[in-house]
C-alpha positions in Angstrom: -11.2 -20.1 23.9 -12.5 -22.8 21.5 -11.4 -22.9 17.9 -14.9 -22.0 16.7 -14.9 -18.9 19.0 -11.4 -17.9 17.7 -12.6 -18.2 14.1 -15.7 -16.1 14.8 -13.6 -13.4 16.6 -11.2 -13.4 13.7 -14.1 -12.9 11.2 -15.4 -10.0 13.3 -11.9 -8.4 13.6 -11.2 -8.8 9.9 -14.6 -7.3 9.0 -13.8 -4.4 11.3 -10.5 -3.8 9.6 -12.0 -4.2 6.1 -14.6 -1.6 7.0 -11.9 0.9 7.9 -12.7 1.1 11.5 -9.8 2.2 13.6 -8.6 -0.6 15.9 -5.9 -0.9 18.5 -4.9 -4.5 17.8 -1.2 -5.3 17.8 0.5 -7.3 15.1 1.0 -10.1 17.6 -2.7 -10.2 18.4 -3.7 -10.2 14.7 -1.3 -13.0 14.1 -2.8 -15.0 17.0 -6.2 -14.6 15.3 -4.7 -15.7 11.9 -5.1 -12.3 10.4 -2.2 -11.4 8.2 -1.1 -7.9 7.2 -0.8 -7.7 3.4 2.7 -7.3 2.2 3.0 -4.8 -0.7 5.3 -5.8 -3.5 5.7 -3.5 -6.5 7.7 -4.5 -9.5 9.6 -1.7 -11.4 7.2 -2.2 -14.3 4.2 -1.6 -12.0 5.6 1.6 -10.7 6.3 2.9 -14.2 2.8 1.8 -15.2 1.3 3.8 -12.3 3.2 6.9 -13.5 2.3 6.5 -17.1 -1.4 6.0 -16.3 -1.3 9.4 -14.6 0.4 10.8 -17.7 3.1 12.5 -15.6 6.8 12.9 -16.2 9.2 11.4 -13.6 9.9 14.9 -12.4 6.3 15.9 -11.8 5.4 12.4 -10.4 8.3 12.8 -7.9 7.2 16.3 -6.9 3.6 15.1 -6.2 4.9 12.1 -4.2 7.4 14.4 -2.4 10.4 12.3 -3.4 13.4 12.9 -5.6 13.4 12.4 -9.3 16.3 10.0 -8.7 14.2 7.9 -6.4 11.4 7.5 -9.1 14.1 6.7 -11.7 15.7 4.1 -9.5 12.3 2.5 -8.6 11.5 2.2 -12.3 14.9 0.7 -13.1 14.7 -1.7 -10.2 17.8 -0.6 -8.5 15.8 0.6 -5.4 12.4 -0.1 -4.1 10.0 2.4 -2.4 9.5 2.0 1.3 7.0 2.9 4.0 4.1 5.2 3.2 5.3 5.7 -0.3 5.0 2.0 -1.1 1.4 2.1 0.3 0.6 5.2 -1.7 2.0 3.6 -4.9 -0.1 0.5 -4.2 -3.2 2.6 -3.8 -2.4 4.5 -7.0 -1.9 1.3 -8.9 -5.6 0.5 -8.1 -7.0 4.0 -8.3 -4.7 6.3 -10.4 -7.3 9.1 -10.2 -6.4 9.5 -6.5 -3.2 11.3 -7.6 -5.2 14.3 -8.8 -6.3 14.8 -5.2 -2.7 15.4 -4.3 -2.2 18.0 -7.0 
């Protein structure tokens, strides 16, 4: 496949992903097309900011996220970091705090 064709295919695949269309591409296939999966990094201050924007205590925030209060406290102190789906959810909430109300 020519470079131009690969670039065109990558644009189509990226557009499909951006549009939220379910795909079956593997990480390897995406890497071959030059499409990188965004790595989510959240600093302790960002996590605390998400919680304070929602005006919830650590206890209520933890209950809504289905994690322990200790986890929220440790994330905000920087001694632990959220993982998996919780990290993705916190990233979404940092952009759209009102989404949290749909979980309540």
